C-alpha positions in Angstrom: 40.5 -11.7 -21.2 37.2 -13.0 -23.3 37.0 -15.5 -20.7 36.9 -13.9 -17.0 34.4 -11.3 -18.9 32.1 -14.8 -19.7 32.8 -15.6 -16.0 31.8 -12.7 -14.5 29.0 -12.8 -16.9 27.7 -16.5 -15.7 28.5 -15.1 -11.8 25.8 -12.1 -12.8 23.7 -14.5 -14.1 23.7 -16.8 -11.3 23.2 -13.9 -8.9 20.9 -11.6 -10.6 18.1 -12.6 -8.3 19.7 -11.1 -5.5 19.9 -7.8 -7.5 16.8 -5.6 -8.8 16.8 -6.7 -12.4 17.0 -3.0 -13.7 20.0 -2.9 -12.1 21.3 -6.4 -13.6 20.4 -5.3 -17.0 22.6 -1.9 -16.4 25.4 -4.4 -16.2 24.7 -4.7 -20.1 25.2 -2.0 -21.2 28.0 -1.3 -23.6 30.1 0.9 -21.9 30.1 -1.7 -18.8 29.8 -4.8 -20.8 32.9 -3.9 -22.2 35.2 -2.7 -19.6 37.1 -5.3 -18.5 38.7 -2.9 -15.2 35.5 -2.8 -14.4 34.7 -6.1 -14.6 37.7 -6.9 -12.1 36.3 -4.4 -9.6 32.7 -6.2 -10.0 34.6 -9.5 -9.2 36.4 -8.2 -6.1 33.5 -6.7 -4.9 32.3 -8.8 -1.4 28.4 -8.3 -2.0 26.5 -7.8 -5.0 24.0 -6.1 -3.8 21.9 -2.7 -5.7 24.0 -0.1 -4.0 27.3 -1.8 -4.4 26.7 -2.0 -7.8 25.3 0.9 -8.6 28.1 2.4 -6.8 30.5 0.8 -9.0 28.7 1.2 -12.2 28.5 5.3 -11.4 32.3 5.4 -11.5 32.7 3.5 -14.8 29.1 5.3 -16.6 27.0 8.2 -16.2 24.8 6.9 -19.3 23.9 3.4 -17.9 23.3 5.1 -14.4 20.9 7.3 -16.1 19.3 3.9 -18.0 18.9 2.9 -15.0 17.0 6.0 -13.0 14.7 6.1 -16.5 14.0 1.9 -16.1 12.5 2.6 -12.4 10.5 5.4 -13.6 6.8 4.5 -13.0 4.1 4.0 -16.0 6.9 3.8 -18.7 4.8 2.4 -21.2 1.8 4.8 -20.4 3.9 8.2 -20.0 5.2 7.8 -24.0 1.6 7.8 -25.0 0.2 10.7 -23.9 1.0 13.7 -20.8 0.5 12.8 -17.4 1.2 14.6 -14.3 1.9 11.8 -11.5 1.9 13.8 -7.7 5.1 12.4 -5.6 2.2 10.7 -3.4 0.7 8.9 -6.4 4.2 7.6 -7.2 4.9 6.3 -3.5 1.1 4.0 -3.2 2.2 3.0 -6.9 5.4 2.0 -5.6 3.5 -0.5 -3.3 1.2 -2.4 -6.3 1.7 -5.9 -6.9 2.5 -6.6 -10.7 -1.1 -7.3 -10.8 -2.3 -3.5 -9.7 0.1 -2.2 -11.9 -1.0 -3.9 -14.8 -4.2 -2.9 -14.2 -3.2 0.9 -13.5 -1.9 0.7 -17.0 -4.8 -0.3 -17.7 -6.5 2.2 -16.5 -4.5 5.3 -17.7 -5.0 2.9 -21.4 -8.9 3.7 -20.9 -8.5 7.6 -20.5 -6.4 7.8 -23.6 -8.0 5.8 -25.7 -11.8 6.8 -24.8 -11.8 9.4 -21.5 -13.7 9.0 -18.7 -16.4 7.8 -20.4 -14.8 4.3 -21.2 -14.6 3.0 -17.5 -19.0 2.7 -18.1 -18.1 0.5 -20.2 -17.1 -2.1 -17.7 -18.5 -0.7 -14.5 -18.4 -3.8 -12.5 -14.5 -3.7 -13.5 -13.5 -0.2 -12.6 -16.4 0.8 -10.0 -15.4 4.3 -11.1 -17.2 7.3 -8.8 -16.9 10.5 -8.5 -14.8 11.7 -5.5 -17.0 13.4 -2.9 -15.6 16.7 -1.3 -13.7 15.6 1.4 -10.0 16.1 3.1 -7.8 16.9 0.2 -10.3 16.5 -2.5 -12.4 19.3 -4.1 -14.9 17.2 -5.3 -14.2 17.4 -9.1 -11.7 14.3 -8.7 -12.7 10.5 -10.4 -12.0 7.0 -8.4 -11.2 4.0 -10.1 -11.1 0.7 -8.5 -7.6 -1.2 -9.6 -8.9 -3.9 -7.0 -10.4 -5.3 -4.0 -8.1 -2.5 -1.8 -6.4 -0.3 -4.2 -7.6 2.6 -6.0 -6.7 5.4 -8.1 -7.9 9.3 -7.6 -7.2 11.4 -10.8 -8.4 14.7 -12.3 -8.2 15.8 -16.3 -7.6 19.3 -16.9 -6.9 20.7 -20.6 -6.4 17.2 -21.9 -3.8 16.0 -19.3 -5.1 13.7 -16.5 -3.3 13.9 -13.0 -2.2 11.2 -10.9 -3.8 12.6 -7.8 -3.3 9.7 -5.2 -3.1 5.3 -5.4 -3.7 3.6 -2.1 -5.8 1.3 0.1 -9.8 2.2 0.3 -9.1 5.8 -0.5 -12.2 8.1 -0.2 -14.3 5.6 1.9 
């Protein structure tokens, strides 16, 4: 039986690149990894894509599924440092960011955590910080920070909480 589990783990490692890394990590959850019935059904799956594997895991472990949802939450490192409110519009923009821009976003939020908005003035060439002008959807009290040549983050600070309003291409221009 142990040999069968090892075989499935080898198959999983070979096929993990076809799955979301968070879904593949879900398979190492203790409730899943030690369940031989799960691994037999996993081996019988015709496709090891995200949806099929997630559906199978849901049948065997709500805790592993919860772990997946938490792992997919954007900006997990940032959320542990300080309170942040991320709008749904910003979440959609964050999903479209490259790994480099996600790191830049985390760096920008780290600057806000450690130094406030004034931290952006220490590296003006990197951040290109500006106040938003009053225009459609904005009151003129929001801040705008460049993540790269195209993408910007719009945020507002109220009562010590950063409210990330939007992340996208050429916002405010």
